[in-house]
NUZA-273176 format. One record per residue (C-alpha): y, z, x. Coordinates in steps of 0.2 Angstrom, whole numbers, plus 5000, padded with zeros to 4 digits. Layout:
NUZA-273176
YZX/...
This chain:
NUZA-273176
594258585389/595458695397/595158625415/595258445411/596958475402/597658575415/597058435428/598258315418/599658435420/599358425439/599258235437/600958225429/601858335442/601058225455/601658065445/603358145446/603458185464/602758005468/604257935459/605457985471/605857885486/605857985503/607657915508/608357975492/607958165499/608758145515/610458215523/611458075512/610358095497/610658165481/610658345481/610258375463/608758255465/608258355481/608258505472/607358445457/605958365470/605858535479/605558625462/604158515456/603358515473/603258705472/602658695455/601358575460/600758695475/600758855464/599758765450/598458715464/598358885471/597958955453/596658805453/595858865468/595959045464/594859005449/593658885458/594358725453/594758595467/595658425468/594758275478/594958095481/595858015497/596157855502/594957805517/593457925510/591757845507/591457795490/590157905480/589657845463/589158025460/590958085461/592057935460/592357805445/592757635454/594257555444/594357395453/593657315470/594857225483/594857145499/595957235509/596157185527/595757335539/594957435527/593057475530/591957405516/591357535503/592857645506/594257705494/595857605496/596857685482/596757845472/597357815454/596757995447/596158125459/594558205453/594258395451/592758505453/592558695445/591458795454/590558635464/590258555446/591058385443/592458415430/593158235431/592858105443/594158035455/594757855448/594857745464/595057565469/593557515483/593657395497/592357255493/590657255503/590457105511/588956985506/
């Protein structure tokens, strides 16, 4: 439905923001790139505010405890320093709408030790 399609729009904005290296935006960086980045960031912020206004929230962050009710494990890996059963990477954030799951977060999880 509409909510899932709009979640994909938010994903694409985040993907665009993630493609820009921070050093490209510094004082000596490309001014056009910085302007484009700031415009995309403002668009993403506004979209997330509209989502929130209508009860739609994005979730899923590294370090959270994996919950199979709201997270979809895409892979498991043994990552030094991470707690077993925690999220080590977020491939796609999840979304809820009015406390109901719209889309699970697609994540990588730290392997539990046997």
